C-alpha positions as a LaTeX table, in Angstrom:
\begin{tabular}{lrrr}
\hline
Residue & $x$ (\AA) & $y$ (\AA) & $z$ (\AA) \\
\hline
Unk1 & 94.97 & 194.81 & 139.41 \\
Unk2 & 95.98 & 191.00 & 138.84 \\
Unk3 & 97.50 & 188.42 & 141.05 \\
Unk4 & 100.79 & 188.86 & 138.69 \\
Unk5 & 100.73 & 192.54 & 138.98 \\
Unk6 & 100.36 & 192.42 & 143.07 \\
Unk7 & 103.11 & 190.12 & 143.40 \\
Unk8 & 105.43 & 192.17 & 141.21 \\
Unk9 & 104.53 & 195.49 & 143.39 \\
Unk10 & 104.91 & 193.58 & 146.62 \\
Unk11 & 108.46 & 192.30 & 145.50 \\
Unk12 & 109.34 & 195.87 & 144.49 \\
Unk13 & 108.04 & 197.53 & 147.68 \\
Unk14 & 108.74 & 194.70 & 150.15 \\
Unk15 & 110.38 & 197.03 & 152.90 \\
Unk16 & 109.10 & 200.01 & 151.84 \\
Unk17 & 106.82 & 201.80 & 154.37 \\
Unk18 & 106.07 & 204.65 & 152.03 \\
Unk19 & 103.23 & 205.26 & 150.20 \\
Unk20 & 99.76 & 203.55 & 149.57 \\
Unk21 & 98.18 & 200.34 & 148.72 \\
Unk22 & 94.82 & 199.92 & 147.44 \\
Unk23 & 92.48 & 197.45 & 148.49 \\
Unk24 & 92.64 & 195.12 & 145.66 \\
Unk25 & 96.45 & 195.41 & 145.62 \\
Unk26 & 96.26 & 194.79 & 149.73 \\
Unk27 & 94.18 & 191.64 & 149.31 \\
Unk28 & 95.87 & 190.29 & 146.31 \\
Unk29 & 99.37 & 190.77 & 147.85 \\
Unk30 & 98.35 & 189.09 & 151.18 \\
Unk31 & 97.24 & 186.08 & 148.87 \\
Unk32 & 100.67 & 186.17 & 147.44 \\
Unk33 & 102.44 & 186.21 & 150.68 \\
Unk34 & 100.69 & 183.09 & 151.74 \\
Unk35 & 100.96 & 181.21 & 148.63 \\
Unk36 & 104.71 & 182.01 & 148.67 \\
Unk37 & 105.11 & 181.25 & 152.55 \\
Unk38 & 103.14 & 178.01 & 152.57 \\
Unk39 & 105.27 & 176.75 & 149.33 \\
Unk40 & 108.33 & 177.73 & 151.00 \\
Unk41 & 107.82 & 175.86 & 154.35 \\
Unk42 & 106.39 & 172.83 & 152.46 \\
Unk43 & 109.70 & 172.67 & 150.31 \\
Unk44 & 111.73 & 172.90 & 153.21 \\
Unk45 & 109.84 & 170.52 & 155.14 \\
Unk46 & 110.10 & 167.82 & 152.45 \\
Unk47 & 113.75 & 168.47 & 152.23 \\
Unk48 & 114.13 & 168.02 & 155.98 \\
Unk49 & 111.92 & 164.69 & 155.71 \\
Unk50 & 113.83 & 163.48 & 152.94 \\
Unk51 & 116.94 & 164.21 & 155.05 \\
Unk52 & 115.78 & 162.57 & 157.71 \\
Unk53 & 114.65 & 159.30 & 155.94 \\
Unk54 & 118.14 & 159.02 & 155.11 \\
Unk55 & 119.25 & 158.60 & 158.33 \\
Unk56 & 119.97 & 154.92 & 158.21 \\
Unk57 & 123.86 & 155.21 & 158.75 \\
Unk58 & 125.78 & 157.42 & 160.96 \\
Unk59 & 127.13 & 159.99 & 158.21 \\
Unk60 & 123.24 & 159.93 & 157.23 \\
Unk61 & 122.43 & 160.98 & 160.79 \\
Unk62 & 125.03 & 163.59 & 160.63 \\
Unk63 & 123.50 & 165.12 & 157.43 \\
Unk64 & 119.86 & 164.52 & 158.78 \\
Unk65 & 121.06 & 166.94 & 161.81 \\
Unk66 & 122.83 & 169.30 & 159.72 \\
Unk67 & 119.49 & 169.54 & 157.55 \\
Unk68 & 117.46 & 170.13 & 160.67 \\
Unk69 & 119.34 & 172.83 & 161.81 \\
Unk70 & 119.67 & 174.40 & 158.26 \\
Unk71 & 115.73 & 174.06 & 158.27 \\
Unk72 & 115.43 & 175.91 & 161.51 \\
Unk73 & 117.56 & 178.59 & 160.60 \\
Unk74 & 115.99 & 179.15 & 157.12 \\
Unk75 & 112.49 & 178.95 & 158.47 \\
Unk76 & 113.42 & 181.91 & 161.01 \\
Unk77 & 114.78 & 183.85 & 158.17 \\
Unk78 & 111.88 & 183.37 & 155.85 \\
Unk79 & 109.45 & 184.21 & 158.86 \\
Unk80 & 111.08 & 187.37 & 159.48 \\
Unk81 & 110.96 & 188.30 & 156.03 \\
Unk82 & 107.27 & 187.46 & 155.39 \\
Unk83 & 106.48 & 189.50 & 158.88 \\
Unk84 & 108.36 & 192.55 & 157.67 \\
Unk85 & 106.71 & 192.28 & 154.37 \\
Unk86 & 103.31 & 192.11 & 156.05 \\
Unk87 & 104.12 & 194.96 & 158.09 \\
Unk88 & 105.09 & 197.07 & 155.01 \\
Unk89 & 101.90 & 196.27 & 153.22 \\
Unk90 & 99.70 & 196.64 & 156.14 \\
Unk91 & 101.23 & 200.32 & 156.76 \\
Unk92 & 100.73 & 201.38 & 153.30 \\
Unk93 & 97.06 & 199.92 & 153.68 \\
Unk94 & 96.69 & 202.04 & 156.60 \\
Unk95 & 98.37 & 204.91 & 154.50 \\
Unk96 & 95.79 & 204.55 & 151.99 \\
Unk97 & 92.87 & 205.57 & 154.21 \\
Unk98 & 94.63 & 208.12 & 155.84 \\
Unk99 & 95.94 & 206.50 & 159.12 \\
Unk100 & 99.50 & 206.19 & 160.02 \\
Unk101 & 101.13 & 202.84 & 159.90 \\
Unk102 & 101.62 & 202.80 & 163.82 \\
Unk103 & 97.85 & 201.79 & 164.30 \\
Unk104 & 98.90 & 198.31 & 163.37 \\
Unk105 & 99.94 & 198.27 & 167.30 \\
Unk106 & 95.71 & 197.65 & 167.75 \\
Unk107 & 96.87 & 194.30 & 166.76 \\
Unk108 & 98.29 & 193.65 & 170.29 \\
Unk109 & 94.71 & 194.28 & 171.74 \\
Unk110 & 93.05 & 190.50 & 171.89 \\
Unk111 & 90.08 & 190.13 & 169.44 \\
Unk112 & 89.12 & 193.87 & 169.37 \\
Unk113 & 92.27 & 195.02 & 167.74 \\
Unk114 & 92.14 & 192.69 & 165.08 \\
Unk115 & 88.62 & 193.35 & 164.24 \\
Unk116 & 89.14 & 197.38 & 164.21 \\
Unk117 & 92.01 & 196.50 & 161.81 \\
Unk118 & 90.16 & 194.30 & 159.48 \\
Unk119 & 87.23 & 196.84 & 159.36 \\
Unk120 & 89.90 & 199.46 & 158.14 \\
Unk121 & 91.55 & 197.14 & 155.71 \\
Unk122 & 88.20 & 196.41 & 153.91 \\
Unk123 & 87.42 & 200.25 & 153.59 \\
Unk124 & 87.54 & 201.81 & 150.43 \\
Unk125 & 90.49 & 204.33 & 149.72 \\
Unk126 & 90.50 & 207.76 & 150.73 \\
Unk127 & 90.98 & 210.44 & 148.22 \\
Unk128 & 94.30 & 212.07 & 147.88 \\
Unk129 & 96.05 & 212.45 & 151.50 \\
Unk130 & 99.33 & 213.15 & 153.38 \\
Unk131 & 100.82 & 209.91 & 151.98 \\
Unk132 & 100.19 & 210.52 & 148.43 \\
Unk133 & 97.42 & 210.79 & 145.63 \\
Unk134 & 94.75 & 208.20 & 145.11 \\
Unk135 & 96.18 & 205.38 & 142.75 \\
Unk136 & 93.75 & 204.48 & 140.15 \\
\hline
\end{tabular}
């Protein structure tokens, strides 16, 4: 699987908890999520900085305030979208090793939960299970 394949599959299944994600698909999709998230937030910050730099007059200050508010709203929506996409991807990866997506709640346990989930995410795929056939 290539980075482009992972991005396409991530886009197609961004809000689907059903199915499975292989180890390579999971890690490449996580890379895509980080790349897109950083690019989006960098672009938003750049637009906000330009708007702030233009605030030399009263009208520009109004525009700057509106851009700041818009930045916060857009950043919140993007954060929620990336969070949900990551949740669905994590659930599909857990399905691939025969575990329920609800095991993600382990991440609420400081340190230990993250280590357990990381260990599961790097495990090889199981054979066919209740979540579907093993993908090749």
